[in-house]
C-alpha positions as CSV (number, residue, x, y, z in Angstrom):
1,M,-195.7,30.6,147.9
2,V,-192.4,29.6,146.3
3,D,-192.7,26.9,143.6
4,A,-190.1,24.1,143.8
5,R,-190.4,20.7,142.2
6,I,-188.5,17.5,142.3
7,D,-189.1,15.2,139.3
8,G,-192.3,17.2,138.6
9,K,-193.7,16.9,142.1
10,S,-194.1,19.8,144.5
11,A,-191.4,20.1,147.1
12,S,-190.0,22.5,149.7
13,L,-187.1,24.7,149.0
14,E,-185.0,22.8,151.5
15,A,-185.8,19.5,149.8
16,A,-185.0,21.0,146.4
17,A,-181.6,22.3,147.7
18,E,-180.8,19.0,149.2
19,R,-181.6,17.1,146.0
20,S,-179.6,19.6,143.9
21,A,-176.6,19.2,146.2
22,E,-176.8,15.4,145.8
23,I,-176.9,15.6,142.0
24,L,-174.0,18.0,141.7
25,S,-171.9,16.3,144.3
26,R,-172.2,12.9,142.6
27,A,-171.4,14.3,139.1
28,R,-168.1,13.6,137.4
29,L,-168.1,16.9,135.6
30,P,-171.0,19.2,136.6
31,V,-171.7,22.4,134.6
32,I,-173.3,25.6,135.8
33,A,-174.8,26.9,132.5
34,G,-177.2,29.6,131.5
35,L,-175.9,31.9,134.3
36,G,-178.5,34.5,133.5
37,A,-178.3,36.1,137.0
38,D,-177.5,39.3,138.7
39,I,-174.0,40.0,140.3
40,A,-174.8,38.2,143.5
41,G,-176.2,35.2,141.6
42,A,-173.1,35.1,139.4
43,R,-170.7,35.3,142.3
44,V,-172.2,32.5,144.3
45,S,-172.5,30.4,141.1
46,I,-168.7,30.8,140.5
47,L,-168.0,29.9,144.1
48,L,-170.2,26.8,143.8
49,A,-168.4,25.8,140.6
50,E,-165.1,26.0,142.5
51,R,-166.5,23.8,145.3
52,I,-167.8,21.1,143.0
53,R,-164.9,21.3,140.6
54,G,-167.3,22.2,137.8
55,V,-167.5,24.4,134.7
56,Y,-169.4,27.6,134.4
57,D,-170.7,29.3,131.2
58,H,-173.3,31.8,130.1
59,L,-176.2,31.2,127.7
60,R,-175.1,34.3,125.6
61,S,-171.4,33.2,125.4
62,H,-171.4,33.1,121.6
63,E,-172.4,36.7,121.5
64,I,-170.0,37.6,124.4
65,F,-167.0,36.2,122.5
66,T,-167.9,38.0,119.3
67,D,-166.5,41.1,120.8
68,L,-164.3,39.7,123.6
69,D,-162.1,37.6,121.3
70,V,-161.3,40.6,119.1
71,V,-160.5,42.7,122.2
72,R,-158.2,40.0,123.5
73,Q,-156.4,39.5,120.2
74,A,-156.2,43.0,118.8
75,G,-157.3,45.5,121.5
76,A,-160.1,48.0,121.2
77,M,-160.9,51.7,121.9
78,L,-164.1,51.9,124.0
79,T,-166.3,54.5,125.4
80,T,-169.5,54.8,127.5
81,P,-173.0,55.8,126.4
82,S,-172.8,59.1,128.3
83,V,-169.6,60.1,126.6
84,A,-171.0,59.2,123.2
85,R,-174.2,61.2,123.8
86,L,-172.4,64.3,125.0
87,Q,-169.3,64.4,122.8
88,A,-169.8,62.5,119.6
89,D,-170.3,64.7,116.5
90,V,-170.4,61.6,114.3
91,L,-172.2,58.3,115.2
92,V,-171.9,55.2,113.1
93,F,-174.6,52.7,113.7
94,I,-174.0,49.2,112.2
95,G,-176.8,46.7,111.7
96,D,-180.6,46.8,111.7
97,D,-181.0,45.1,115.1
98,L,-179.6,47.9,117.3
99,T,-183.0,49.2,118.5
100,A,-184.1,45.6,119.2
101,I,-181.0,45.1,121.4
102,W,-181.4,48.5,123.1
103,P,-184.9,50.1,122.5
104,E,-183.7,53.4,124.0
105,L,-180.7,53.6,121.6
106,I,-181.8,56.7,119.7
107,E,-183.1,58.5,122.7
108,R,-180.0,57.8,124.7
109,L,-177.3,58.3,122.1
110,A,-178.6,60.5,119.3
111,P,-180.4,63.7,120.3
112,A,-180.0,66.3,117.6
113,Q,-177.8,68.5,119.8
114,S,-175.6,68.3,122.9
115,P,-174.3,71.1,125.2
116,L,-170.8,69.9,124.6
117,L,-171.0,70.0,120.8
118,D,-169.9,73.0,118.8
119,L,-173.1,74.7,117.7
120,E,-171.3,76.2,114.7
121,R,-170.7,72.8,113.3
122,G,-174.4,72.0,113.3
123,P,-176.2,68.9,114.6
124,R,-174.4,65.7,115.0
125,K,-174.2,63.4,112.0
126,V,-175.5,59.8,112.0
127,I,-174.3,57.2,109.6
128,W,-176.3,53.9,109.6
129,I,-174.8,50.9,107.8
130,A,-177.3,48.2,107.0
131,P,-180.1,50.3,108.6
132,P,-183.6,49.1,109.6
133,H,-186.4,49.9,107.1
134,G,-187.7,53.5,107.4
135,V,-185.3,54.6,110.1
136,A,-185.6,58.3,111.1
137,I,-184.3,60.4,114.0
138,E,-186.1,63.7,114.6
139,G,-183.8,66.7,113.9
140,V,-181.0,64.5,112.6
141,A,-180.1,63.7,109.0
142,I,-179.1,60.1,108.6
143,E,-176.7,58.9,105.9
144,T,-177.6,55.3,105.2
145,V,-175.5,52.6,103.5
146,E,-177.7,49.8,102.3
147,T,-175.9,46.4,102.1
148,S,-176.5,42.7,102.4
149,D,-172.8,42.0,102.9
150,L,-171.3,43.7,106.0
151,H,-167.9,42.1,105.5
152,T,-167.4,43.6,102.0
153,T,-168.9,47.0,102.9
154,L,-166.9,47.4,106.1
155,A,-163.7,46.4,104.2
156,A,-164.4,48.7,101.4
157,L,-165.2,51.6,103.7
158,R,-161.9,51.1,105.6
159,A,-160.0,51.1,102.3
160,R,-161.6,54.4,101.2
161,V,-161.0,56.0,104.6
162,A,-157.3,55.2,104.0
163,G,-157.4,56.3,100.4
164,R,-156.9,52.9,98.9
165,P,-158.7,51.8,95.7
166,I,-161.6,49.3,95.7
167,A,-163.3,47.3,93.0
168,A,-166.9,48.6,93.1
169,P,-169.5,50.2,90.9
170,E,-169.0,54.0,90.6
171,E,-172.2,54.9,92.6
172,V,-171.1,52.6,95.5
173,K,-167.6,54.1,95.4
174,Q,-169.1,57.6,95.5
175,K,-171.3,56.8,98.5
176,L,-168.4,55.2,100.4
177,D,-166.2,58.2,99.6
178,E,-168.9,60.5,101.0
179,I,-169.0,58.5,104.2
180,A,-165.2,58.3,104.4
181,G,-165.1,62.1,104.2
182,I,-167.5,62.5,107.1
183,L,-165.5,60.0,109.2
184,N,-162.1,61.6,108.5
185,K,-163.5,65.1,109.4
186,A,-165.1,63.9,112.7
187,R,-163.9,65.6,115.9
188,F,-165.1,62.7,118.0
189,G,-166.7,59.7,116.4
190,V,-168.3,56.6,117.9
191,A,-169.1,53.3,116.1
192,V,-172.0,51.4,117.6
193,W,-172.9,47.7,117.0
194,G,-174.4,44.6,118.5
195,P,-173.1,41.0,118.4
196,R,-176.1,39.5,116.6
197,Q,-175.4,40.6,113.1
198,L,-171.7,41.2,113.3
199,D,-169.4,38.2,113.5
200,R,-165.8,38.3,114.8
201,L,-164.4,39.2,111.4
202,S,-166.7,42.1,111.1
203,V,-165.9,43.4,114.6
204,E,-162.2,43.1,113.8
205,M,-162.7,45.1,110.6
206,V,-164.6,47.9,112.5
207,T,-161.9,48.0,115.2
208,G,-159.2,48.3,112.5
209,L,-161.2,51.1,110.9
210,I,-161.2,52.9,114.2
211,L,-157.5,52.5,114.7
212,D,-156.9,53.9,111.2
213,L,-159.1,56.9,111.9
214,N,-157.3,57.7,115.1
215,K,-154.2,58.5,113.1
216,T,-155.8,61.8,112.2
217,T,-158.8,62.3,114.4
218,R,-160.5,60.9,117.5
219,F,-162.7,57.8,117.1
220,T,-163.9,55.1,119.4
221,S,-166.5,52.4,119.8
222,L,-169.5,51.4,121.8
223,P,-170.4,47.7,121.5
224,L,-173.9,47.2,122.8
225,G,-173.2,43.7,124.2
226,T,-176.0,41.2,124.7
227,S,-178.8,40.4,127.2
228,D,-179.2,38.4,130.5
229,N,-176.7,40.5,132.3
230,A,-174.0,38.9,130.2
231,F,-171.4,41.7,130.7
232,G,-172.1,41.8,134.4
233,V,-171.4,38.1,134.7
234,V,-168.2,38.5,132.6
235,Q,-167.0,41.2,135.0
236,T,-167.9,39.2,138.0
237,S,-166.0,36.2,136.5
238,G,-163.0,38.5,135.8
239,W,-162.6,39.8,139.3
240,S,-163.3,36.3,140.8
241,T,-160.9,34.2,138.7
242,G,-159.1,36.5,136.3
243,F,-161.0,34.9,133.3
244,P,-164.3,35.4,131.5
245,V,-167.0,32.7,131.4
246,R,-166.2,29.2,130.0
247,T,-164.0,28.6,132.9
248,S,-163.4,25.3,134.7
249,F,-162.3,24.3,138.2
250,G,-161.9,20.7,137.2
251,R,-158.2,20.6,138.2
252,G,-158.8,22.5,141.4
253,Y,-157.9,26.0,140.0
254,P,-159.5,28.2,137.3
255,E,-158.7,27.4,133.7
256,H,-160.3,29.2,130.8
257,D,-160.8,27.9,127.2
258,S,-163.7,29.2,125.1
259,W,-163.9,25.8,123.2
260,R,-163.2,23.2,125.8
261,F,-165.5,24.7,128.4
262,D,-168.4,25.5,126.2
263,A,-171.3,24.1,128.3
264,D,-173.4,23.1,125.2
265,R,-170.4,21.1,123.8
266,L,-169.7,19.5,127.1
267,V,-173.3,18.3,127.5
268,E,-173.8,17.1,124.0
269,S,-170.4,15.3,123.9
270,G,-171.2,13.4,127.1
271,E,-168.3,15.0,129.1
272,A,-170.7,16.8,131.5
273,D,-173.1,14.5,133.4
274,A,-175.1,17.0,135.4
275,A,-176.1,20.7,135.0
276,L,-177.3,23.6,137.0
277,W,-179.2,25.8,134.5
278,I,-179.8,29.4,135.5
279,S,-182.0,31.8,133.5
280,A,-183.6,34.4,135.8
281,Y,-184.0,37.1,133.1
282,S,-185.7,35.2,130.4
283,A,-187.8,32.0,130.3
284,V,-185.2,30.0,128.3
285,A,-184.7,26.3,128.6
286,P,-181.3,24.7,127.8
287,P,-181.0,23.7,124.1
288,W,-179.4,20.3,124.7
289,K,-180.7,17.2,123.0
290,R,-178.8,14.8,125.3
291,E,-180.5,14.1,128.5
292,I,-178.7,14.6,131.8
293,P,-179.9,15.5,135.3
294,V,-180.8,19.2,135.2
295,I,-181.4,21.6,138.1
296,A,-183.3,24.5,136.6
297,L,-183.6,28.0,138.2
298,V,-186.0,29.7,135.8
299,P,-189.0,32.1,135.7
300,A,-192.5,30.5,136.2
301,G,-193.2,30.6,132.4
302,A,-190.2,28.5,131.3
303,Q,-191.1,25.4,129.2
304,F,-189.1,22.2,129.1
305,S,-189.4,19.2,126.8
306,K,-188.6,17.0,129.8
307,E,-189.2,17.9,133.4
308,P,-186.0,18.9,135.1
309,A,-184.8,16.7,138.0
310,V,-185.2,19.9,140.2
311,R,-187.0,23.0,139.2
312,V,-187.2,26.2,141.2
313,D,-189.2,29.2,139.9
314,V,-187.0,32.2,140.7
315,G,-187.7,35.9,140.6
316,Q,-186.2,38.4,138.1
317,P,-183.4,40.6,139.4
318,G,-184.4,44.2,139.8
319,V,-188.0,43.3,139.5
320,D,-188.9,40.8,142.2
321,Y,-185.9,41.6,144.4
322,D,-183.1,44.2,144.7
323,A,-180.1,43.5,142.5
324,A,-176.8,44.8,141.2
325,E,-176.4,44.3,137.4
326,F,-174.8,45.8,134.4
327,A,-176.7,48.7,133.0
328,R,-176.2,49.4,129.3
329,E,-177.5,53.0,129.6
330,V,-174.5,54.0,131.8
331,G,-172.0,51.3,130.9
332,A,-171.5,50.2,134.5
333,I,-172.8,48.0,137.2
334,V,-175.6,49.7,139.1
335,A,-177.9,48.8,142.1
336,R,-181.6,48.4,141.1
337,E,-184.4,48.5,143.6
338,A,-187.1,45.9,143.0
339,S,-189.8,47.4,140.8
340,R,-192.6,45.1,141.9
341,R,-191.2,43.3,145.0
342,S,-192.4,39.8,145.6
343,N,-191.5,36.7,147.7
344,A,-189.9,35.0,144.8
345,V,-186.6,33.3,145.7
346,S,-183.4,34.8,144.3
347,V,-180.8,32.8,142.4
348,A,-178.2,33.8,145.0
349,S,-180.2,32.6,148.0
350,F,-181.0,29.2,146.5
351,I,-177.5,28.5,145.3
352,A,-176.3,29.5,148.8
353,S,-178.7,26.8,150.1
354,I,-177.2,24.2,147.8
355,A,-173.7,25.2,148.9
356,Q,-174.7,24.7,152.5
357,Q,-176.0,21.3,151.8
358,I,-172.7,20.3,150.1
359,G,-170.8,21.7,153.0
360,G,-169.6,25.2,153.9
361,D,-171.0,28.6,152.9
362,A,-170.8,30.1,149.4
C-alpha cells in the first residue's frame, strides 16, 4: 500500500496531490528542488514549474556546475566510456574518490589490453594523480603522483608538458617530467575526474592541459559527473527549456541564473515560500534551516527534522518501476527495466496528479 501523509497523518494519494496543489498554487515563489528523478519525473517537474511559475534546481547542482561552468566558458573535449576503454593508450585518473563515484571504473575503463590498441606498444598506461591508498590494477602498471594540492600539481604538470620551467624540488620536477613525457607521446589519451575533489579552477586547468596536448597528439576527457541522475536531468532541462537546472519561470518564460535560482539560497533568503522536494534515488532530506511548507517525494527511509506538510514515499527509478535515466557506463540515456518491481508510486505519476489538481495535464 502506498504511504502518503499530510502533516504526519496517513492520507490517500488523491488527498496528498490535492493538498500539494493547494500549497504550490498559493505560493508566491515555489521551488521544485532536489529533482532526483528519472527522465519522466524530470520532464513533468519542469512542466509543473512552468505552470506554477516556479524555479527548479537539482540537489547536486554544485557538482553539476563544477564541470558545466567550465564547458560554457572555455569549451571542452569529451568522450564516452566505450571509446576510452577501446582506444585510450593512456588514462589519467585524477582524485582518490573516482571508484567511490563509479565503483566499476577500473573494470569498465582500464582492462590491461584492448583489441583496438596496438599490441606492439604494450598495455595501456595509467597515471593516477592523488590516488587512493594502495591502488592497483591487474596487468597494468600505474604511475602515481602523490599530492595534497591538486591546483599546484595540475598547473605544474601543464607547464612541464609545454616545456615551461617550474619552481619545485628536483625529485618533483623529475616525476612531472616523466609524466609529461608519457602524455606527449600518447596516441589517444583520456583524463578522468569527478566533481567532488576538483573545483572549477582545477577542471579549467585540466581542460587547458588537454587543449595543449592536442597541438601534437590526441587527448580528451571523461568527467564522471555526479549521482541522482543529475546529467539526465540536465539533458532533460536542456531540451525542454534550452537551459540547465537553476532555471525560473517566474516571469512566464524560462530564465537561467546559477546564483539567483539556487534553490537553497532562495529558501534560506526567504524568497521562496513553498517547496516540492524530490529525491527518489537517495533518502536525502533538504538541508534548509528555514521552515517553509514542503512537499516531499522521497524513499521510505528518508528522515526529516520536521514532518513535511505532505510526504509521499516513492519508488526508485529502475528498481521499483521502469525508467529512462542517464547511464554512466555508456554515457547516454538508457531504458532500465525494474529490477524488483513493486507498487510504489513513481515521481512522474504523482506530479502528474498534482498538475491535474492545479488544472490541465502535465
